N, CA, C and O atoms as CSV, one atom per row, in Angstrom:
chain,resi,resn,atom,element,x,y,z
A,1,MET,N,N,94.332,92.986,95.111
A,1,MET,CA,C,95.170,92.724,93.901
A,1,MET,C,C,96.463,93.597,93.994
A,1,MET,O,O,96.488,94.819,94.138
A,2,ALA,N,N,97.522,92.762,93.887
A,2,ALA,CA,C,98.883,93.379,93.743
A,2,ALA,C,C,99.302,93.886,92.326
A,2,ALA,O,O,99.336,93.186,91.314
A,3,VAL,N,N,99.573,95.035,92.400
A,3,VAL,CA,C,99.927,95.718,91.159
A,3,VAL,C,C,101.399,95.837,91.078
A,3,VAL,O,O,102.092,96.166,92.041
A,4,GLN,N,N,101.846,95.568,89.932
A,4,GLN,CA,C,103.286,95.641,89.649
A,4,GLN,C,C,103.493,96.717,88.595
A,4,GLN,O,O,102.783,96.676,87.591
A,5,ILE,N,N,104.457,97.735,88.741
A,5,ILE,CA,C,104.943,98.606,87.726
A,5,ILE,C,C,106.223,98.229,87.307
A,5,ILE,O,O,107.151,98.010,88.086
A,6,ARG,N,N,106.298,98.137,85.893
A,6,ARG,CA,C,107.665,97.701,85.465
A,6,ARG,C,C,108.028,98.398,84.140
A,6,ARG,O,O,107.093,98.885,83.505
A,7,PRO,N,N,109.261,98.501,83.657
A,7,PRO,CA,C,109.299,99.069,82.436
A,7,PRO,C,C,108.785,98.363,81.276
A,7,PRO,O,O,108.957,97.144,81.255
A,8,ALA,N,N,108.185,98.918,80.310
A,8,ALA,CA,C,107.337,98.248,79.182
A,8,ALA,C,C,108.379,97.567,78.313
A,8,ALA,O,O,109.513,98.013,78.135
A,9,ARG,N,N,107.915,96.490,77.808
A,9,ARG,CA,C,108.749,95.704,76.830
A,9,ARG,C,C,108.159,95.675,75.467
A,9,ARG,O,O,106.942,95.828,75.360
A,10,SER,N,N,108.831,95.511,74.510
A,10,SER,CA,C,108.355,95.420,73.000
A,10,SER,C,C,107.187,94.526,72.903
A,10,SER,O,O,106.297,94.758,72.086
A,11,SER,N,N,107.150,93.518,73.697
A,11,SER,CA,C,106.019,92.488,73.598
A,11,SER,C,C,104.634,93.314,74.136
A,11,SER,O,O,103.500,92.967,73.806
A,12,ASP,N,N,104.884,94.297,74.893
A,12,ASP,CA,C,103.757,94.955,75.476
A,12,ASP,C,C,102.904,95.869,74.545
A,12,ASP,O,O,101.747,96.237,74.752
A,13,LEU,N,N,103.701,96.163,73.479
A,13,LEU,CA,C,103.241,97.274,72.380
A,13,LEU,C,C,101.853,97.200,72.037
A,13,LEU,O,O,101.167,98.221,72.085
A,14,PRO,N,N,101.246,95.819,71.608
A,14,PRO,CA,C,99.802,95.644,71.089
A,14,PRO,C,C,98.864,96.071,72.302
A,14,PRO,O,O,97.853,96.744,72.101
A,15,GLU,N,N,99.257,95.638,73.602
A,15,GLU,CA,C,98.311,95.811,74.700
A,15,GLU,C,C,98.404,97.507,75.051
A,15,GLU,O,O,97.396,98.138,75.371
A,16,ILE,N,N,99.583,98.056,74.954
A,16,ILE,CA,C,99.560,99.480,75.263
A,16,ILE,C,C,98.776,100.151,74.327
A,16,ILE,O,O,97.994,101.034,74.680
A,17,GLN,N,N,98.939,99.759,72.979
A,17,GLN,CA,C,98.101,100.614,71.953
A,17,GLN,C,C,96.610,100.359,72.209
A,17,GLN,O,O,95.823,101.306,72.172
A,18,ALA,N,N,96.219,99.179,72.454
A,18,ALA,CA,C,94.759,98.843,72.781
A,18,ALA,C,C,94.162,99.569,73.955
A,18,ALA,O,O,93.017,100.019,73.934
A,19,CYS,N,N,95.123,99.683,75.159
A,19,CYS,CA,C,94.753,100.406,76.223
A,19,CYS,C,C,94.619,101.887,75.969
A,19,CYS,O,O,93.724,102.530,76.518
A,20,ALA,N,N,95.461,102.424,75.173
A,20,ALA,CA,C,95.440,103.900,74.794
A,20,ALA,C,C,94.029,104.053,73.953
A,20,ALA,O,O,93.223,104.957,74.171
A,21,LYS,N,N,93.877,103.132,73.061
A,21,LYS,CA,C,92.658,103.390,72.273
A,21,LYS,C,C,91.357,103.335,73.194
A,21,LYS,O,O,90.549,104.264,73.197
A,22,GLN,N,N,91.207,102.228,73.948
A,22,GLN,CA,C,90.087,102.166,74.851
A,22,GLN,C,C,89.895,103.368,75.898
A,22,GLN,O,O,88.788,103.815,76.197
A,23,ALA,N,N,91.151,103.850,76.433
A,23,ALA,CA,C,91.067,104.942,77.367
A,23,ALA,C,C,90.775,106.190,76.773
A,23,ALA,O,O,90.132,106.994,77.448
A,24,PHE,N,N,91.160,106.522,75.535
A,24,PHE,CA,C,91.093,107.751,75.036
A,24,PHE,C,C,89.833,107.925,73.869
A,24,PHE,O,O,89.360,109.021,73.568
A,25,GLU,N,N,89.442,106.761,73.344
A,25,GLU,CA,C,88.235,106.847,72.363
A,25,GLU,C,C,87.032,107.610,72.794
A,25,GLU,O,O,86.422,108.346,72.018
A,26,PRO,N,N,86.676,107.419,74.109
A,26,PRO,CA,C,85.461,108.302,74.372
A,26,PRO,C,C,85.553,109.767,74.371
A,26,PRO,O,O,84.537,110.454,74.474
A,27,TYR,N,N,86.767,110.294,74.254
A,27,TYR,CA,C,86.930,111.770,74.109
A,27,TYR,C,C,86.820,112.257,72.900
A,27,TYR,O,O,86.753,113.475,72.737
A,28,ILE,N,N,86.786,111.425,71.906
A,28,ILE,CA,C,86.721,111.766,70.346
A,28,ILE,C,C,85.472,112.892,70.215
A,28,ILE,O,O,85.629,114.012,69.730
A,29,ALA,N,N,84.378,112.442,70.673
A,29,ALA,CA,C,83.153,113.211,70.502
A,29,ALA,C,C,83.361,114.585,71.217
A,29,ALA,O,O,83.106,115.628,70.615
A,30,ARG,N,N,83.773,114.586,72.362
A,30,ARG,CA,C,84.090,115.845,73.176
A,30,ARG,C,C,85.096,116.764,72.365
A,30,ARG,O,O,84.743,117.913,72.099
A,31,MET,N,N,86.089,116.390,72.044
A,31,MET,CA,C,87.395,116.955,71.432
A,31,MET,C,C,87.038,117.375,69.860
A,31,MET,O,O,87.488,118.387,69.322
A,32,GLY,N,N,86.242,116.518,69.290
A,32,GLY,CA,C,85.999,116.745,67.721
A,32,GLY,C,C,87.258,116.115,67.098
A,32,GLY,O,O,87.389,116.369,65.901
A,33,GLN,N,N,88.171,115.378,67.632
A,33,GLN,CA,C,89.233,114.853,66.932
A,33,GLN,C,C,89.745,113.736,67.925
A,33,GLN,O,O,89.424,113.669,69.111
A,34,ARG,N,N,90.718,112.737,67.162
A,34,ARG,CA,C,91.331,111.747,68.098
A,34,ARG,C,C,92.125,112.553,69.104
A,34,ARG,O,O,92.699,113.580,68.742
A,35,PRO,N,N,92.177,112.129,70.343
A,35,PRO,CA,C,93.331,112.544,71.354
A,35,PRO,C,C,94.738,112.072,70.934
A,35,PRO,O,O,94.960,110.947,70.486
A,36,ALA,N,N,95.533,112.889,71.091
A,36,ALA,CA,C,96.980,112.666,70.692
A,36,ALA,C,C,97.525,111.227,71.142
A,36,ALA,O,O,98.081,110.463,70.354
A,37,PRO,N,N,97.323,110.967,72.377
A,37,PRO,CA,C,97.770,109.627,72.931
A,37,PRO,C,C,97.255,108.431,72.063
A,37,PRO,O,O,97.932,107.404,72.020
A,38,MET,N,N,96.089,108.529,71.375
A,38,MET,CA,C,95.792,107.358,70.475
A,38,MET,C,C,96.758,107.161,69.319
A,38,MET,O,O,96.796,106.048,68.794
A,39,ASP,N,N,97.502,108.085,68.895
A,39,ASP,CA,C,98.418,108.143,67.747
A,39,ASP,C,C,99.907,108.180,68.029
A,39,ASP,O,O,100.752,108.260,67.137
A,40,ALA,N,N,100.195,108.111,69.408
A,40,ALA,CA,C,101.435,108.405,69.827
A,40,ALA,C,C,102.299,107.168,69.311
A,40,ALA,O,O,101.772,106.099,69.006
A,41,ASP,N,N,103.614,107.392,69.242
A,41,ASP,CA,C,104.683,106.335,69.033
A,41,ASP,C,C,105.177,105.566,70.174
A,41,ASP,O,O,106.292,105.770,70.654
A,42,TYR,N,N,104.372,104.695,70.610
A,42,TYR,CA,C,104.815,103.848,71.803
A,42,TYR,C,C,105.929,103.018,71.709
A,42,TYR,O,O,106.560,102.654,72.702
A,43,ALA,N,N,106.234,102.666,70.445
A,43,ALA,CA,C,107.345,101.724,70.114
A,43,ALA,C,C,108.664,102.533,70.597
A,43,ALA,O,O,109.495,101.989,71.323
A,44,THR,N,N,108.786,103.744,70.189
A,44,THR,CA,C,109.863,104.478,70.442
A,44,THR,C,C,109.974,104.776,71.937
A,44,THR,O,O,111.093,104.695,72.444
A,45,ALA,N,N,108.904,105.121,72.707
A,45,ALA,CA,C,108.780,105.287,74.049
A,45,ALA,C,C,109.335,104.031,74.801
A,45,ALA,O,O,110.107,104.134,75.755
A,46,ILE,N,N,108.930,102.952,74.352
A,46,ILE,CA,C,109.426,101.666,74.973
A,46,ILE,C,C,110.903,101.304,74.673
A,46,ILE,O,O,111.565,100.856,75.609
A,47,ARG,N,N,111.501,101.459,73.420
A,47,ARG,CA,C,112.751,101.450,73.173
A,47,ARG,C,C,113.616,102.450,74.095
A,47,ARG,O,O,114.706,102.101,74.547
A,48,SER,N,N,113.111,103.592,74.317
A,48,SER,CA,C,113.698,104.757,75.023
A,48,SER,C,C,113.804,104.587,76.393
A,48,SER,O,O,114.562,105.288,77.063
A,49,GLY,N,N,113.030,103.619,76.921
A,49,GLY,CA,C,112.830,103.405,78.509
A,49,GLY,C,C,111.978,104.149,79.075
A,49,GLY,O,O,111.954,104.129,80.306
A,50,TYR,N,N,111.058,104.999,78.358
A,50,TYR,CA,C,110.087,105.952,78.850
A,50,TYR,C,C,108.892,105.550,79.077
A,50,TYR,O,O,108.097,106.356,79.562
A,51,ALA,N,N,108.492,104.258,78.793
A,51,ALA,CA,C,107.181,103.669,79.101
A,51,ALA,C,C,107.233,102.663,80.229
A,51,ALA,O,O,108.161,101.873,80.401
A,52,HIS,N,N,106.150,102.765,80.983
A,52,HIS,CA,C,106.095,101.773,81.955
A,52,HIS,C,C,104.568,101.240,82.117
A,52,HIS,O,O,103.574,101.920,81.864
A,53,VAL,N,N,104.562,99.868,82.595
A,53,VAL,CA,C,103.150,99.254,82.563
A,53,VAL,C,C,102.814,98.848,83.949
A,53,VAL,O,O,103.656,98.476,84.766
A,54,ALA,N,N,101.391,98.949,84.199
A,54,ALA,CA,C,100.905,98.438,85.471
A,54,ALA,C,C,100.434,97.041,85.182
A,54,ALA,O,O,99.853,96.963,84.099
A,55,THR,N,N,100.508,96.117,85.733
A,55,THR,CA,C,100.024,94.815,85.565
A,55,THR,C,C,99.642,94.192,86.976
A,55,THR,O,O,100.155,94.563,88.031
A,56,ASP,N,N,98.675,93.194,86.864
A,56,ASP,CA,C,98.471,92.231,88.018
A,56,ASP,C,C,99.296,91.068,87.962
A,56,ASP,O,O,99.089,90.120,88.719
A,57,GLY,N,N,100.307,91.073,87.038
A,57,GLY,CA,C,101.088,89.917,86.864
A,57,GLY,C,C,100.950,89.134,85.507
A,57,GLY,O,O,101.799,88.391,85.014
A,58,GLN,N,N,99.787,89.429,85.033
A,58,GLN,CA,C,99.346,88.819,83.776
A,58,GLN,C,C,98.698,89.749,82.901
A,58,GLN,O,O,98.933,89.673,81.695
A,59,THR,N,N,97.858,90.678,83.379
A,59,THR,CA,C,97.014,91.547,82.668
A,59,THR,C,C,97.623,92.960,82.760
A,59,THR,O,O,97.977,93.466,83.825
A,60,LEU,N,N,97.719,93.582,81.498
A,60,LEU,CA,C,98.121,95.123,81.494
A,60,LEU,C,C,96.941,95.862,82.077
A,60,LEU,O,O,95.833,95.641,81.588
A,61,LEU,N,N,97.068,96.726,83.083
A,61,LEU,CA,C,95.886,97.472,83.650
A,61,LEU,C,C,96.091,98.880,83.296
A,61,LEU,O,O,95.181,99.700,83.412
A,62,GLY,N,N,97.214,99.173,82.884
A,62,GLY,CA,C,97.608,100.776,82.428
A,62,GLY,C,C,98.856,100.937,81.962
A,62,GLY,O,O,99.604,99.965,81.851
A,63,PHE,N,N,99.229,102.153,81.638
A,63,PHE,CA,C,100.516,102.440,81.291
A,63,PHE,C,C,100.971,103.881,81.609
A,63,PHE,O,O,100.099,104.663,81.989
A,64,ILE,N,N,102.132,104.278,81.504
A,64,ILE,CA,C,102.603,105.695,81.791
A,64,ILE,C,C,103.710,105.885,80.811
A,64,ILE,O,O,104.446,104.928,80.568
A,65,VAL,N,N,103.895,107.055,80.216
A,65,VAL,CA,C,105.027,107.542,79.490
A,65,VAL,C,C,105.499,108.858,80.181
A,65,VAL,O,O,104.732,109.804,80.355
A,66,PHE,N,N,106.734,108.861,80.542
A,66,PHE,CA,C,107.232,110.019,80.914
A,66,PHE,C,C,108.656,110.223,80.620
A,66,PHE,O,O,109.368,109.218,80.617
A,67,THR,N,N,109.165,111.332,80.379
A,67,THR,CA,C,110.530,111.757,79.767
A,67,THR,C,C,111.363,112.817,80.628
A,67,THR,O,O,110.752,113.708,81.218
A,68,PRO,N,N,112.526,112.740,80.691
A,68,PRO,CA,C,113.360,113.666,81.408
A,68,PRO,C,C,113.462,114.935,80.366
A,68,PRO,O,O,113.647,114.840,79.152
A,69,LYS,N,N,113.307,116.076,81.081
A,69,LYS,CA,C,113.444,117.397,80.317
A,69,LYS,C,C,114.163,118.351,81.185
A,69,LYS,O,O,114.138,118.209,82.407
A,70,THR,N,N,114.777,119.275,80.638
A,70,THR,CA,C,115.542,120.410,81.161
A,70,THR,C,C,114.852,120.752,82.450
A,70,THR,O,O,113.729,121.212,82.247
A,71,GLY,N,N,115.181,120.668,83.686
A,71,GLY,CA,C,114.604,121.201,84.884
A,71,GLY,C,C,113.516,120.394,85.219
A,71,GLY,O,O,112.834,120.869,86.128
A,72,GLY,N,N,113.093,119.198,84.720
A,72,GLY,CA,C,112.011,118.484,85.332
A,72,GLY,C,C,111.712,117.231,84.437
A,72,GLY,O,O,112.532,116.821,83.617
A,73,THR,N,N,110.570,116.688,84.628
A,73,THR,CA,C,110.170,115.424,83.926
A,73,THR,C,C,108.904,115.736,83.391
A,73,THR,O,O,108.065,116.280,84.110
A,74,LEU,N,N,108.667,115.458,82.223
A,74,LEU,CA,C,107.260,115.553,81.462
A,74,LEU,C,C,106.587,114.237,81.571
A,74,LEU,O,O,107.090,113.225,81.086
A,75,LEU,N,N,105.546,114.237,82.152
A,75,LEU,CA,C,104.393,113.248,82.144
A,75,LEU,C,C,103.667,113.326,80.934
A,75,LEU,O,O,102.854,114.204,80.644
A,76,ASP,N,N,104.037,112.270,80.179
A,76,ASP,CA,C,103.361,112.555,78.647
A,76,ASP,C,C,101.993,111.890,78.383
A,76,ASP,O,O,101.074,112.451,77.786
A,77,THR,N,N,101.951,110.680,78.869
A,77,THR,CA,C,100.627,110.030,78.872
A,77,THR,C,C,100.584,109.117,80.062
A,77,THR,O,O,101.548,108.469,80.470
A,78,VAL,N,N,99.205,109.125,80.658
A,78,VAL,CA,C,98.937,108.023,81.531
A,78,VAL,C,C,97.585,107.333,81.103
A,78,VAL,O,O,96.676,108.127,80.863
A,79,ALA,N,N,97.355,106.274,80.995
A,79,ALA,CA,C,96.272,105.567,80.581
A,79,ALA,C,C,95.988,104.333,81.478
A,79,ALA,O,O,96.869,103.634,81.981
A,80,VAL,N,N,94.554,104.137,81.629
A,80,VAL,CA,C,94.035,102.954,82.371
A,80,VAL,C,C,93.159,102.296,81.623
A,80,VAL,O,O,92.400,102.946,80.904
A,81,SER,N,N,93.102,100.981,81.650
A,81,SER,CA,C,92.413,100.138,81.020
A,81,SER,C,C,90.794,100.297,81.603
A,81,SER,O,O,90.585,100.310,82.816
A,82,PRO,N,N,89.871,100.395,80.777
A,82,PRO,CA,C,88.464,100.590,81.377
A,82,PRO,C,C,88.302,99.546,82.245
A,82,PRO,O,O,87.813,99.912,83.314
A,83,LYS,N,N,88.539,98.364,82.168
A,83,LYS,CA,C,88.236,97.193,83.214
A,83,LYS,C,C,89.013,97.445,84.573
A,83,LYS,O,O,88.744,96.834,85.608
A,84,ALA,N,N,90.028,98.429,84.462
A,84,ALA,CA,C,90.663,98.603,85.705
A,84,ALA,C,C,90.421,99.985,86.410
A,84,ALA,O,O,90.989,100.300,87.456
A,85,ARG,N,N,89.521,100.781,85.735
A,85,ARG,CA,C,89.139,102.124,86.296
A,85,ARG,C,C,88.676,101.970,87.840
A,85,ARG,O,O,88.118,100.950,88.245
A,86,GLY,N,N,88.929,102.948,88.557
A,86,GLY,CA,C,88.535,102.953,89.833
A,86,GLY,C,C,89.234,102.258,90.877
A,86,GLY,O,O,88.853,102.275,92.047
A,87,MET,N,N,90.386,101.566,90.416
A,87,MET,CA,C,91.195,100.716,91.254
A,87,MET,C,C,92.431,101.541,91.663
A,87,MET,O,O,93.214,100.973,92.425
A,88,GLY,N,N,92.704,102.712,91.297
A,88,GLY,CA,C,93.876,103.529,91.791
A,88,GLY,C,C,95.063,103.296,90.894
A,88,GLY,O,O,96.196,103.607,91.261
A,89,ILE,N,N,94.827,102.780,89.785
A,89,ILE,CA,C,95.930,102.320,88.868
A,89,ILE,C,C,96.532,103.683,88.423
A,89,ILE,O,O,97.738,103.864,88.587
A,90,GLY,N,N,95.772,104.629,87.881
A,90,GLY,CA,C,96.323,105.764,87.375
A,90,GLY,C,C,96.972,106.548,88.509
A,90,GLY,O,O,98.094,106.987,88.254
A,91,LYS,N,N,96.510,106.780,89.613
A,91,LYS,CA,C,97.208,107.359,90.750
A,91,LYS,C,C,98.492,106.713,91.031
A,91,LYS,O,O,99.496,107.408,91.186
A,92,ALA,N,N,98.537,105.416,91.110
A,92,ALA,CA,C,99.761,104.572,91.303
A,92,ALA,C,C,100.890,104.900,90.218
A,92,ALA,O,O,102.077,105.070,90.497
A,93,LEU,N,N,100.335,104.962,88.933
A,93,LEU,CA,C,101.211,105.192,87.777
A,93,LEU,C,C,101.923,106.661,88.030
A,93,LEU,O,O,103.140,106.807,87.911
A,94,ILE,N,N,101.099,107.645,88.365
A,94,ILE,CA,C,101.589,108.963,88.441
A,94,ILE,C,C,102.556,109.093,89.774
A,94,ILE,O,O,103.508,109.874,89.778
A,95,ALA,N,N,102.243,108.298,90.850
A,95,ALA,CA,C,103.062,108.295,91.923
A,95,ALA,C,C,104.499,107.814,91.532
A,95,ALA,O,O,105.519,108.352,91.964
A,96,PHE,N,N,104.482,106.726,90.654
A,96,PHE,CA,C,105.583,106.079,90.323
A,96,PHE,C,C,106.525,107.064,89.539
A,96,PHE,O,O,107.716,107.191,89.822
A,97,CYS,N,N,105.898,107.743,88.542
A,97,CYS,CA,C,106.610,108.793,87.790
A,97,CYS,C,C,107.085,109.768,88.601
A,97,CYS,O,O,108.204,110.206,88.335
A,98,GLU,N,N,106.331,110.337,89.790
A,98,GLU,CA,C,106.998,111.256,90.634
A,98,GLU,C,C,108.138,110.626,91.416
A,98,GLU,O,O,109.152,111.293,91.622
A,99,THR,N,N,108.051,109.605,91.783
A,99,THR,CA,C,109.198,108.924,92.661
A,99,THR,C,C,110.306,108.749,91.691
A,99,THR,O,O,111.450,109.083,91.999
A,100,SER,N,N,110.021,108.240,90.530
A,100,SER,CA,C,111.324,108.093,89.521
A,100,SER,C,C,111.935,109.422,89.040
A,100,SER,O,O,113.143,109.497,88.815
A,101,ALA,N,N,111.054,110.537,88.872
A,101,ALA,CA,C,111.540,111.797,88.602
A,101,ALA,C,C,112.421,112.315,89.733
A,101,ALA,O,O,113.519,112.835,89.531
A,102,ARG,N,N,111.869,112.141,90.949
A,102,ARG,CA,C,112.805,112.629,92.141
A,102,ARG,C,C,114.053,111.874,92.159
A,102,ARG,O,O,115.135,112.459,92.214
A,103,ALA,N,N,113.953,110.565,92.112
A,103,ALA,CA,C,115.195,109.808,91.979
A,103,ALA,C,C,116.281,110.222,91.041
A,103,ALA,O,O,117.482,110.141,91.296
A,104,ALA,N,N,115.718,110.705,89.854
A,104,ALA,CA,C,116.790,111.135,88.829
A,104,ALA,C,C,117.066,112.575,88.913
A,104,ALA,O,O,117.624,113.191,88.005
A,105,GLY,N,N,116.631,113.158,90.119
A,105,GLY,CA,C,116.933,114.592,90.396
A,105,GLY,C,C,116.349,115.746,89.665
A,105,GLY,O,O,116.855,116.856,89.498
A,106,SER,N,N,114.992,115.221,89.181
A,106,SER,CA,C,114.112,116.227,88.667
A,106,SER,C,C,113.535,117.281,89.644
A,106,SER,O,O,113.204,116.850,90.748
A,107,ALA,N,N,113.387,118.439,89.426
A,107,ALA,CA,C,112.948,119.462,90.444
A,107,ALA,C,C,111.324,119.513,90.323
A,107,ALA,O,O,110.605,120.024,91.182
A,108,LYS,N,N,110.887,118.943,89.202
A,108,LYS,CA,C,109.257,119.045,89.169
A,108,LYS,C,C,108.910,118.026,88.054
A,108,LYS,O,O,109.707,117.496,87.280
A,109,VAL,N,N,107.423,117.835,88.128
A,109,VAL,CA,C,106.913,117.026,87.062
A,109,VAL,C,C,106.009,117.881,86.386
A,109,VAL,O,O,105.171,118.427,87.103
A,110,THR,N,N,105.979,118.162,84.996
A,110,THR,CA,C,105.077,118.896,84.347
A,110,THR,C,C,104.248,118.018,83.456
A,110,THR,O,O,104.738,116.932,83.144
A,111,LEU,N,N,102.992,118.358,82.978
A,111,LEU,CA,C,102.062,117.677,81.969
A,111,LEU,C,C,101.160,118.581,81.570
A,111,LEU,O,O,101.029,119.705,82.055
A,112,TYR,N,N,100.509,118.097,80.662
A,112,TYR,CA,C,99.206,118.836,80.045
A,112,TYR,C,C,98.292,117.761,79.710
A,112,TYR,O,O,98.632,116.601,79.479
A,113,THR,N,N,97.063,118.237,79.698
A,113,THR,CA,C,95.899,117.530,79.412
A,113,THR,C,C,94.847,118.247,78.657
A,113,THR,O,O,94.965,119.473,78.661
A,114,ASN,N,N,93.874,117.763,78.028
A,114,ASN,CA,C,92.942,118.410,77.140
A,114,ASN,C,C,91.896,119.201,77.942
A,114,ASN,O,O,91.397,118.616,78.903
A,115,ALA,N,N,91.538,120.332,77.698
A,115,ALA,CA,C,90.334,121.255,78.442
A,115,ALA,C,C,89.130,120.347,78.267
A,115,ALA,O,O,88.264,120.462,79.134
A,116,ALA,N,N,88.931,119.498,77.337
A,116,ALA,CA,C,87.707,118.677,77.245
A,116,ALA,C,C,87.811,117.464,78.094
A,116,ALA,O,O,86.957,116.596,77.917
A,117,MET,N,N,88.729,117.275,78.989
A,117,MET,CA,C,88.817,116.291,80.013
A,117,MET,C,C,88.688,116.595,81.437
A,117,MET,O,O,89.601,116.450,82.251
A,118,PRO,N,N,87.422,117.056,81.721
A,118,PRO,CA,C,87.186,117.630,83.131
A,118,PRO,C,C,87.760,116.743,84.165
A,118,PRO,O,O,88.292,117.226,85.165
A,119,GLU,N,N,87.675,115.433,83.966
A,119,GLU,CA,C,88.101,114.532,84.983
A,119,GLU,C,C,89.445,114.799,85.325
A,119,GLU,O,O,89.828,114.712,86.492
A,120,ASN,N,N,90.236,115.138,84.336
A,120,ASN,CA,C,91.731,115.289,84.632
A,120,ASN,C,C,91.967,116.699,85.240
A,120,ASN,O,O,92.964,116.885,85.938
A,121,LEU,N,N,91.071,117.706,84.993
A,121,LEU,CA,C,91.170,118.997,85.453
A,121,LEU,C,C,90.831,118.961,86.891
A,121,LEU,O,O,91.073,119.895,87.655
A,122,SER,N,N,90.298,117.919,87.215
A,122,SER,CA,C,90.073,117.980,88.749
A,122,SER,C,C,90.925,117.026,89.495
A,122,SER,O,O,91.160,117.169,90.695
A,123,LEU,N,N,91.423,115.973,88.721
A,123,LEU,CA,C,92.369,114.898,89.311
A,123,LEU,C,C,93.727,115.485,89.650
A,123,LEU,O,O,94.214,115.349,90.773
A,124,TYR,N,N,94.323,116.128,88.682
A,124,TYR,CA,C,95.670,116.557,88.861
A,124,TYR,C,C,95.992,117.671,90.115
A,124,TYR,O,O,97.030,117.698,90.778
A,125,PRO,N,N,94.803,118.594,90.261
A,125,PRO,CA,C,95.091,119.456,91.428
A,125,PRO,C,C,94.970,118.663,92.814
A,125,PRO,O,O,95.659,118.863,93.815
A,126,ALA,N,N,93.929,117.706,92.656
A,126,ALA,CA,C,93.855,116.787,93.841
A,126,ALA,C,C,95.165,115.981,94.284
A,126,ALA,O,O,95.286,115.493,95.408
A,127,LEU,N,N,96.070,115.901,93.341
A,127,LEU,CA,C,97.259,115.187,93.486
A,127,LEU,C,C,98.617,116.122,93.770
A,127,LEU,O,O,99.773,115.723,93.909
A,128,GLY,N,N,98.103,117.518,93.815
A,128,GLY,CA,C,99.149,118.362,94.148
A,128,GLY,C,C,99.745,119.107,92.926
A,128,GLY,O,O,100.776,119.761,93.077
A,129,TYR,N,N,99.156,119.033,91.771
A,129,TYR,CA,C,99.549,119.778,90.627
A,129,TYR,C,C,98.832,121.139,90.493
A,129,TYR,O,O,97.665,121.274,90.860
A,130,HIS,N,N,99.529,122.106,89.979
A,130,HIS,CA,C,98.767,123.347,89.864
A,130,HIS,C,C,98.885,123.822,88.408
A,130,HIS,O,O,99.952,123.723,87.803
A,131,GLU,N,N,97.752,124.349,87.840
A,131,GLU,CA,C,97.596,124.923,86.540
A,131,GLU,C,C,98.736,125.973,86.349
A,131,GLU,O,O,98.993,126.746,87.272
A,132,THR,N,N,99.451,126.020,85.128
A,132,THR,CA,C,100.316,127.167,84.851
A,132,THR,C,C,99.789,127.927,83.736
A,132,THR,O,O,99.905,129.153,83.737
A,133,HIS,N,N,99.266,127.362,82.858
A,133,HIS,CA,C,98.684,128.129,81.665
A,133,HIS,C,C,97.890,127.156,80.709
A,133,HIS,O,O,97.845,125.931,80.822
A,134,ARG,N,N,97.300,127.893,79.787
A,134,ARG,CA,C,96.410,127.205,78.649
A,134,ARG,C,C,97.026,127.728,77.423
A,134,ARG,O,O,97.514,128.849,77.283
A,135,ALA,N,N,96.940,126.703,76.471
A,135,ALA,CA,C,97.144,127.116,75.078
A,135,ALA,C,C,96.679,126.139,73.970
A,135,ALA,O,O,96.336,125.004,74.299
A,136,THR,N,N,96.655,126.473,72.848
A,136,THR,CA,C,96.172,125.704,71.731
A,136,THR,C,C,97.210,125.292,70.967
A,136,THR,O,O,97.920,126.172,70.482
A,137,LYS,N,N,97.487,124.048,70.727
A,137,LYS,CA,C,98.627,123.562,69.869
A,137,LYS,C,C,97.990,122.472,69.047
A,137,LYS,O,O,97.282,121.609,69.566
A,138,ASN,N,N,98.244,122.519,67.782
A,138,ASN,CA,C,97.822,121.409,66.708
A,138,ASN,C,C,96.401,121.207,66.934
A,138,ASN,O,O,95.915,120.087,66.773
A,139,GLY,N,N,95.653,122.259,67.315
A,139,GLY,CA,C,94.256,122.098,67.408
A,139,GLY,C,C,93.640,121.456,68.732
A,139,GLY,O,O,92.451,121.197,68.915
A,140,PHE,N,N,94.629,121.266,69.561
A,140,PHE,CA,C,94.224,120.771,70.901
A,140,PHE,C,C,94.422,121.932,71.984
A,140,PHE,O,O,95.422,122.611,72.220
A,141,HIS,N,N,93.067,121.943,72.605
A,141,HIS,CA,C,93.016,122.935,73.664
A,141,HIS,C,C,93.652,122.414,75.023
A,141,HIS,O,O,92.984,121.737,75.805
A,142,ARG,N,N,94.799,122.714,75.236
A,142,ARG,CA,C,95.659,122.133,76.335
A,142,ARG,C,C,95.629,122.895,77.775
A,142,ARG,O,O,95.606,124.126,77.800
A,143,VAL,N,N,95.631,122.250,78.780
A,143,VAL,CA,C,95.887,122.856,80.099
A,143,VAL,C,C,97.104,122.258,80.712
A,143,VAL,O,O,97.177,121.069,81.019
A,144,TYR,N,N,98.079,123.151,80.883
A,144,TYR,CA,C,99.321,122.673,81.519
A,144,TYR,C,C,99.428,122.796,83.142
A,144,TYR,O,O,98.974,123.731,83.800
A,145,PHE,N,N,100.062,121.759,83.607
A,145,PHE,CA,C,100.148,121.690,85.105
A,145,PHE,C,C,101.650,121.427,85.305
A,145,PHE,O,O,102.427,121.083,84.414
A,146,GLU,N,N,101.993,121.667,86.773
A,146,GLU,CA,C,103.209,121.140,87.279
A,146,GLU,C,C,103.138,120.860,88.668
A,146,GLU,O,O,102.172,121.192,89.355
A,147,LYS,N,N,104.009,120.333,89.048
A,147,LYS,CA,C,104.180,119.712,90.559
A,147,LYS,C,C,105.768,119.802,91.095
A,147,LYS,O,O,106.645,119.021,90.725
A,148,PRO,N,N,105.923,120.657,91.825
A,148,PRO,CA,C,107.362,120.737,92.414
A,148,PRO,C,C,107.526,119.419,93.066
A,148,PRO,O,O,106.636,118.771,93.618
A,149,LEU,N,N,108.877,119.075,92.923
A,149,LEU,CA,C,109.179,117.692,93.800
A,149,LEU,C,C,110.218,118.116,94.912
A,149,LEU,O,O,111.338,118.585,94.710
A,150,PRO,N,N,109.600,117.849,96.162
A,150,PRO,CA,C,110.459,118.268,97.242
A,150,PRO,C,C,111.953,117.369,97.497
A,150,PRO,O,O,112.718,117.690,98.407
């Protein structure tokens, strides 16, 4: 299957919201609360040009939101539709973020995930990210990572 990554359009908003709900809902029980990406303002991310979607030409398979920050790029959210898990969509979206950040002159990509998401705690190091610190913010136990961009 050929996967295309493109900027999100306002017409993608319902599918992005549904994907976020489906991708993050299983973590509610582990975290004891709704993961922040379930309630994010994706309409603003789309209008700002920070949201991108992965599609097969017809179906939204996943999405990513990343924003430029001083000294780097913040990978804010990456989500994959449950029907597309195991197809490398998440890794393709993260690679797209890194390539875009590098092209924009960013020195690094930073991100955080929840400590209750062990899948992410093993994924990011496998992709070259290293843990920088842990902190609790707004009741979320976050683990922060960064990856320098050569």
